[in-house]
C-alpha positions in Angstrom: 0.0 -0.1 0.2 2.8 2.1 0.8 3.5 2.0 -3.4 0.2 2.3 -4.3 -0.9 5.5 -2.8 1.8 8.2 -4.2 0.8 6.4 -7.6 -2.8 7.1 -7.7 -2.1 10.4 -5.9 0.6 11.6 -8.5 -1.2 10.2 -11.4 -4.9 12.0 -9.9 -3.4 15.3 -9.3 -1.2 15.3 -12.9 -4.6 14.3 -14.6 -6.8 16.9 -12.6 -4.5 19.9 -12.9 -3.6 19.8 -16.7 -6.1 22.1 -19.1 -7.5 19.6 -20.5 -9.1 18.5 -17.6 -10.4 21.9 -16.9 -12.1 22.1 -20.2 -13.6 18.7 -19.6 -15.1 20.2 -16.4 -16.5 22.7 -18.3 -18.2 20.3 -20.9 -19.5 18.4 -18.1 -21.2 21.1 -16.2 -23.2 21.9 -19.8 -23.7 18.2 -20.2 -25.2 17.6 -16.9 -27.1 21.1 -17.4 -28.8 19.6 -20.6 -29.7 16.2 -18.9 -33.0 18.1 -17.5 -34.0 19.9 -20.3 -36.6 22.7 -19.9 -40.1 22.0 -20.3 -40.5 23.7 -23.7 -37.1 22.2 -25.2 -37.1 20.6 -28.3 -35.4 17.6 -27.0 -35.4 15.1 -24.2 -33.3 12.7 -22.5 -35.8 9.8 -22.0 -38.6 9.3 -24.0 -41.3 6.7 -23.4 -43.7 7.0 -26.8 -44.9 10.6 -25.9 -44.9 10.2 -22.0 -42.7 11.9 -19.8 -42.2 12.1 -16.0 -43.0 15.2 -13.9 -40.0 16.9 -12.8 -39.8 15.4 -8.8 -36.7 14.1 -7.0 -37.2 10.6 -8.3 -37.3 11.8 -12.3 -34.8 14.6 -11.9 -32.4 12.4 -9.8 -32.6 9.0 -11.5 -32.7 10.2 -15.1 -29.4 12.6 -13.9 -28.0 9.5 -12.9 -28.5 7.2 -15.7 -27.5 9.8 -18.3 -24.2 10.2 -16.4 -23.3 6.3 -16.4 -24.4 5.9 -19.9 -22.4 9.2 -21.0 -19.4 8.8 -18.7 -19.3 5.2 -19.5 -18.6 5.9 -22.9 -16.6 9.1 -23.2 -14.8 8.5 -19.9 -13.0 5.2 -21.6 -11.4 7.7 -23.8 -10.8 9.8 -21.3 -8.6 8.0 -19.0 -7.4 5.2 -21.1 -4.0 6.4 -21.7 -2.4 6.3 -17.8 -0.1 3.4 -18.7 0.6 5.3 -22.2 2.0 8.5 -20.3 4.3 6.3 -18.0 6.1 5.1 -21.3 6.1 8.4 -23.0 7.7 10.2 -19.7 10.0 7.5 -19.3 8.6 7.1 -15.4 7.6 3.6 -16.2 11.4 2.9 -16.3 11.9 4.0 -12.2 8.5 2.2 -11.6 10.1 -1.1 -13.0 13.1 -0.9 -10.6 10.8 -0.7 -7.7 9.4 -3.4 -5.6 5.7 -2.8 -6.6 4.2 -5.9 -8.2 2.3 -5.8 -11.7 -0.9 -6.3 -9.7 -0.2 -3.3 -7.3 0.7 -0.8 -10.0 -2.2 -1.7 -12.6 -4.5 -1.7 -9.7 -3.2 2.1 -8.7 -3.9 2.8 -12.7 -7.2 1.9 -12.5 -8.2 3.6 -9.3 -7.0 6.9 -10.4 -8.8 6.2 -13.8 -11.6 5.8 -11.2 -11.1 9.0 -8.9 -10.9 10.8 -12.3 -14.5 9.2 -13.4 -15.7 9.7 -10.0 -15.0 13.3 -9.8 -16.6 14.1 -12.9 -19.5 12.3 -11.6 -19.7 13.8 -8.4 -20.0 17.0 -10.5 -22.9 16.2 -12.3 -24.2 15.0 -9.0 -24.2 18.2 -7.6 -25.6 20.0 -10.5 -28.8 17.5 -10.5 -29.7 18.8 -7.3 -29.2 22.5 -8.3 -31.7 21.4 -11.1 -34.4 20.3 -9.4 -34.5 23.6 -7.9 -34.3 25.2 -11.0 -36.6 22.5 -13.0 -38.7 21.2 -10.1 -42.7 21.4 -10.1 -43.4 21.7 -6.6 -42.6 18.0 -5.3 -40.5 17.9 -2.3 -36.7 17.5 -2.4 -35.6 13.8 -1.4 -32.1 13.3 -1.2 -32.2 9.6 -1.3 -33.8 9.8 -5.0 -30.1 11.6 -6.2 -27.9 9.4 -3.9 -29.1 6.4 -4.9 -29.0 6.5 -8.5 -25.2 7.6 -8.4 -24.6 4.9 -6.0 -25.7 1.9 -7.8 -25.7 3.0 -11.3 -22.5 5.2 -11.8 -20.1 3.8 -9.2 -20.2 0.0 -10.1 -20.3 1.2 -13.9 -17.5 3.3 -13.9 -15.6 1.1 -11.8 -15.7 -1.7 -14.6 -14.8 1.3 -17.3 -11.5 2.1 -15.2 -10.7 -1.7 -15.4 -11.4 -2.1 -19.0 -9.4 0.8 -20.0 -6.2 -0.7 -17.8 -7.3 -3.9 -19.8 -7.1 -1.9 -23.0 -3.7 -0.7 -22.4 -2.3 -3.6 -21.8 -3.8 -6.0 -24.4 -3.7 -3.4 -27.4 -1.0 -0.9 -26.2 -0.4 0.7 -29.9 -3.9 0.2 -31.1 -6.1 2.8 -29.4 -8.6 2.8 -32.2 -8.9 -1.0 -31.4 -9.4 -0.6 -27.9 -12.2 2.2 -28.8 -14.1 -0.3 -31.6 -13.5 -3.4 -28.9 -14.9 -1.4 -26.0 -17.9 0.2 -27.7 -18.6 -2.7 -29.4 -19.1 -4.5 -25.5 -20.9 -1.7 -24.7 -23.5 -1.9 -28.0 -24.1 -5.6 -26.7 -25.2 -4.9 -23.6 -27.3 -2.0 -24.5 -28.7 -4.6 -26.5 -29.7 -6.6 -23.6 -31.3 -3.9 -21.8 -35.4 -4.9 -23.3 -34.4 -8.8 -23.4 -36.5 -11.3 -21.8 -33.7 -13.0 -20.1 -32.5 -9.8 -18.2 -36.1 -9.0 -16.8 -36.0 -12.9 -15.5 -32.7 -12.1 -13.8 -33.9 -8.3 -12.2 -30.8 -6.5 -14.0 -27.7 -8.5 -12.7 -26.3 -8.8 -16.2 -26.8 -5.1 -17.0 -23.8 -3.2 -16.2 -25.4 0.2 -16.9 -28.7 -0.7 -14.7 -31.1 0.4 -17.3 -33.3 -2.3 -17.8 -34.7 -1.5 -14.2 -35.7 1.9 -15.2 -37.0 0.3 -18.4 -39.2 -1.9 -16.9 -40.3 0.4 -13.8 -41.0 3.0 -16.4 -43.1 0.8 -18.9 -44.9 -0.9 -16.3 -46.1 1.9 -14.7 -47.3 3.5 -18.3 -48.7 0.4 -19.0 -50.7 -0.2 -16.2 -52.2 3.2 -15.8 -52.9 4.0 -19.1 -53.5 0.9 -20.9 -50.7 1.2 -22.9 -48.4 -1.6 -24.1 -44.8 0.0 -24.6 -42.0 -2.3 -24.6 -38.9 0.0 -24.3 -37.6 3.0 -23.5 -35.3 5.2 -25.2 -32.1 6.8 -23.7 -30.1 9.7 -25.1 -31.0 13.4 -26.4 -33.9 12.6 -28.5 -34.7 15.5 -30.9 -38.3 15.6 -32.0 -39.1 19.1 -31.7 -41.6 20.9 -29.3 -43.4 17.7 -28.9 -46.2 17.5 -26.0 -45.4 14.7 -23.3 -48.2 13.1 -21.6 -47.3 13.5 -18.1 -47.4 10.9 -15.0 -45.7 10.5 -11.9 -42.9 8.3 -11.5 -41.7 7.8 -7.8 -38.2 5.8 -8.7 -37.4 1.9 -8.5 -37.8 -0.4 -5.3 -34.4 -1.9 -4.8 -33.6 -5.8 -4.6 -30.9 -7.0 -2.7 -30.0 -9.4 -5.8 -29.6 -6.1 -8.1 -27.4 -4.9 -5.4 -25.6 -7.7 -5.0 -24.9 -7.8 -8.7 -23.1 -4.1 -8.3 -20.5 -6.1 -6.1 -20.1 -8.9 -8.5 -19.3 -6.2 -11.3 -16.8 -4.4 -9.2 -15.3 -7.7 -8.5 -14.9 -8.4 -12.1 -13.4 -4.9 -12.5 -10.6 -6.4 -10.2 -10.3 -10.0 -12.0 -9.8 -7.7 -14.9 -6.8 -5.9 -13.2 -5.4 -9.4 -12.1 -5.9 -10.7 -15.6 -4.1 -7.7 -17.1 -1.0 -8.1 -14.5 -0.5 -11.7 -16.2 0.6 -10.0 -19.6 1.7 -6.8 -18.3 5.4 -6.1 -20.3 6.3 -3.8 -17.2 8.0 -1.5 -19.3 10.8 -4.0 -20.6 10.4 -3.5 -24.8 13.2 -6.0 -25.5 15.6 -3.4 -26.2 18.8 -5.0 -25.5 18.6 -7.7 -28.7 17.9 -4.9 -31.0 20.9 -2.9 -29.5 23.0 -5.9 -29.4 22.7 -6.3 -33.2 23.1 -3.1 -34.0 26.5 -3.3 -32.2 27.2 -6.5 -34.3 26.3 -4.4 -37.5 28.7 -1.5 -36.9 31.5 -3.9 -35.8 31.1 -6.1 -38.9 31.2 -2.4 -40.9 34.2 -1.5 -39.1 36.2 -4.7 -39.9 34.9 -5.5 -43.3 34.6 -2.0 -44.9 36.5 0.4 -43.0 35.1 4.0 -43.2 37.0 7.0 -45.1 39.0 9.3 -43.6 36.3 12.7 -44.0 39.4 15.0 -43.6 41.0 13.5 -46.9 37.6 14.5 -49.0 38.1 17.2 -50.9 34.9 20.3 -51.3 34.6 19.2 -54.6 33.5 15.0 -53.9 31.0 16.4 -51.5 27.5 16.8 -52.8 26.2 20.3 -53.3 23.8 22.0 -50.9 20.1 22.5 -52.1 17.8 24.4 -50.1 13.7 24.1 -50.4 12.0 26.8 -48.6 8.5 25.9 -49.8 5.9 24.2 -47.9 5.0 21.2 -50.5 7.8 18.7 -48.8 6.2 19.5 -45.5 2.6 18.7 -46.7 4.2 15.4 -47.9 6.0 14.3 -45.1 2.9 15.4 -42.8 0.9 13.5 -45.2 2.8 10.4 -44.7 2.9 10.4 -41.0 -1.0 10.2 -41.1 -1.1 7.2 -43.5 1.6 5.3 -42.1 0.2 5.5 -39.0 -0.8 2.5 -36.9 -0.7 -1.2 -38.5 -1.4 -1.4 -42.3 -4.1 -4.2 -41.7 -6.2 -1.1 -40.3 -6.6 0.4 -43.9 -8.4 -2.8 -44.9 -11.4 -1.6 -43.0 -10.9 1.7 -43.8 -10.7 0.7 -47.9 -14.1 -1.1 -47.0 -15.9 1.3 -45.7 -14.8 3.5 -48.2 -15.6 1.2 -51.7 -19.1 0.9 -49.6 -19.5 4.6 -49.8 -19.7 4.2 -53.6 -22.7 1.1 -53.3 -24.7 2.2 -50.2 -27.6 4.5 -50.5 -26.3 8.1 -50.7 -28.2 9.0 -47.8 -26.9 6.2 -45.5 -23.4 7.2 -46.9 -23.4 10.7 -46.2 -25.4 10.1 -42.6 -23.6 7.3 -41.5 -20.7 5.3 -42.9 -18.7 9.0 -43.7 -19.1 9.9 -39.8 -18.0 6.5 -39.0 -15.0 6.5 -41.7 -14.1 9.9 -40.5 -13.9 8.8 -36.8 -11.9 5.6 -37.2 -9.3 8.2 -37.8 -9.5 9.7 -34.6 -5.8 8.9 -33.5 -4.7 10.2 -36.8 -6.5 13.6 -36.4 -5.4 13.9 -32.7 -1.9 13.3 -33.1 -1.5 16.2 -36.0 -0.3 18.9 -33.7 0.6 17.0 -30.5 3.2 14.4 -31.7 6.0 16.9 -31.4 5.7 17.6 -27.8 5.0 13.5 -27.7 8.2 12.9 -28.9 9.9 15.8 -27.4 11.1 17.3 -30.8 9.5 20.5 -30.0 12.4 22.1 -29.1 13.7 21.3 -32.8 10.7 21.7 -34.7 9.5 25.4 -33.3 13.1 26.4 -33.7 12.9 25.9 -37.3 12.6 27.8 -40.2 9.2 29.8 -40.4 7.0 27.4 -38.2 4.0 29.3 -38.6 4.2 29.5 -42.1 5.2 26.1 -42.9 4.9 23.5 -40.5 1.8 24.5 -39.1 0.0 25.0 -42.2 1.5 21.7 -43.8 0.4 19.5 -40.9 -3.4 21.2 -41.4 -3.0 20.6 -45.3 -2.2 17.1 -45.0 -5.2 16.2 -42.6 -7.6 18.2 -45.0 -6.2 16.3 -47.6 -6.8 12.7 -46.1 -10.2 13.7 -45.0 -11.4 15.0 -48.5 -9.6 11.8 -49.6 -11.9 9.7 -47.3 -15.1 11.4 -48.3 -14.2 11.6 -52.1 -16.8 8.6 -53.0 -19.6 10.8 -51.4 -18.6 14.0 -53.1 -18.1 12.1 -56.6 -21.7 10.9 -56.1 -23.0 14.4 -55.1 -21.3 16.0 -58.3 -23.2 13.5 -60.6 -26.3 14.6 -58.9 -25.2 18.5 -59.5 -25.7 18.7 -56.0 -23.1 21.6 -54.8 -24.7 22.5 -51.7 -23.8 18.8 -50.1 -20.3 19.0 -51.7 -19.7 22.0 -49.8 -21.2 20.8 -47.0 -18.7 18.3 -47.0 -15.6 20.0 -47.5 -16.5 22.4 -44.7 -17.3 19.6 -42.2 -13.8 17.8 -43.0 -11.9 21.3 -42.5 -13.7 21.6 -39.2 -12.8 18.0 -38.0 -9.2 19.0 -38.5 -8.9 22.4 -37.5 -10.8 21.2 -34.2 -7.8 18.7 -33.7 -5.1 20.9 -34.0 -6.9 23.5 -32.0 -7.5 21.4 -29.2 -4.0 19.6 -29.6 -2.3 22.8 -29.3 -4.3 24.6 -26.7 -4.3 21.3 -24.2 -0.5 19.7 -25.3 -2.4 16.1 -25.6 -5.2 14.4 -27.5 -7.7 13.0 -25.3 -10.0 16.1 -25.1 -10.4 15.7 -29.1 -10.9 12.3 -29.0 -13.9 12.7 -26.6 -15.1 15.8 -28.2 -15.3 13.7 -31.6 -16.6 10.7 -30.0 -19.2 12.8 -28.8 -20.0 14.5 -31.8 -20.2 11.2 -34.0 -22.8 9.8 -31.4 -25.0 13.3 -31.6 -24.8 12.8 -35.5 -25.8 9.1 -35.4 -28.8 10.5 -33.1 -29.5 13.5 -35.6 -28.8 16.0 -33.6 -29.1 19.0 -35.9 -26.7 21.3 -34.1 -23.9 18.7 -34.3 -24.5 17.8 -38.2 -20.9 19.3 -39.2 -21.2 16.9 -42.4 -24.5 18.6 -43.5 -26.1 15.4 -43.6 -29.5 16.0 -42.3 -32.2 18.2 -44.2 -32.5 21.6 -42.4 -34.6 25.2 -43.2 -31.2 27.3 -42.7 -28.6 24.6 -43.9 -26.8 27.7 -45.4 -26.9 29.7 -42.6 -25.5 27.0 -40.5 -22.9 26.2 -43.3 -21.8 29.4 -43.1 -21.7 29.4 -38.8 -19.5 26.3 -39.4 -17.3 28.5 -42.1 -17.1 30.8 -39.0 -15.9 28.6 -36.4 -13.4 27.1 -38.9 -12.1 30.7 -39.3 -12.0 31.0 -35.1 -10.2 27.8 -34.6 -7.6 28.6 -37.4 -6.8 31.7 -35.8 -6.7 30.6 -32.2 -4.6 27.6 -33.5 -2.3 30.3 -35.0 -2.1 32.5 -32.0 -1.7 30.0 -29.6 1.6 28.0 -31.6 3.2 31.4 -32.0 2.9 31.8 -28.2 4.8 28.4 -27.6 7.2 28.9 -30.3 8.5 32.0 -28.5 8.3 31.1 -24.8 10.1 27.3 -25.4 
């Protein structure tokens, strides 16, 4: 324990004192506020086939608790799955590897620090939910237990498992962050699909890590009993359907069963088991560099014996190659583009290639609304490192001191990212060109530029890539839920589509200016 506590404390403080975490907290406050929409809002976060609970303690507390659990379970994984990688990048892991701490204790400390970060965010949403009761409440009494219990039995166990899965993903797939995201989101999708299954109903939500099935069955049962309906399921998330008039009903919360509470402990026990399994495969920062070093020494030795080096002092100036200078931006763009496409494993491009080809053949609306956002999101690790790789690899001292870095290197990174984004969206652009739909083409180009500039701006501002990854995931999630304000690719029919296009264009200009000014300051204050 003497080794675990310092690691947890240092890791937690390092994360919570970063600028990206402060921005994350600001977004968390906004999200917690939006979990309980105003009565005249054009969206809802819990839809039960035209019915909506009155804003009493139970409804506000449980809806806020379950929405926090869902959103933090998805976004939280992206937020905390880099604890081990940070120790590798900073070479702190080499020091830890020499200490007596075991693999399990080290990974457990990382899991607990992940957990504390997520609990900090959940604690903020908990406080905001109480404030929202006094703002949105409709005259019902304040019952504190209706706020504590949902967070205690929904968020606390689920986030513990998420923190454990983040450690497991880093150990098993250390260099494949995209595969970590795909595996985690697929797993969450499977559990979400089992919410309304009959087998889950018979087991009282034991196999539901989120606890959604309990709320679903309780709400549908009350509506079906009191109003003679036959509702089978309840929808969660940001659901936009205009200012729809809902039928109100009073919902008093859940009757907690001992089986469900015990299952929460079992899920947390599963989290400990995942950490222990991870410790069996943990590399302990031993990357077998000694073997490669020996091979290099042998090659140098053989080169020295078989082919002695020429004495450079004996060479004349005429024998040396002529110096050539290129102050243009094209070589930078070429290098940055090659770095983008060569990042990660080559076989991942088979997945990208399959989706790219599918964009030619699937219905155009589906290609624009679903496949293209998916294809762009699969490049999240590429976009996020556009402007952060210099600091990650600690070569920014040389990069910022190069000839005109603001006029050459930064624009080259942006242009390389835009070229890749437009190349991925080329099938959809070609199909719209054949249909003579110029507006849709401009929307796609504008949206592609927006994603690249957002990645560059957030990377420069925070010095890391986590904030962009979380925001990009949330943006893609909202696009799938057809949230008009997040339709950066222009796939949804809107009355003011041209106005929205100019709004995105204005955001792009702001992002470009912020990136340029911030990088200029960084280059002058190394």
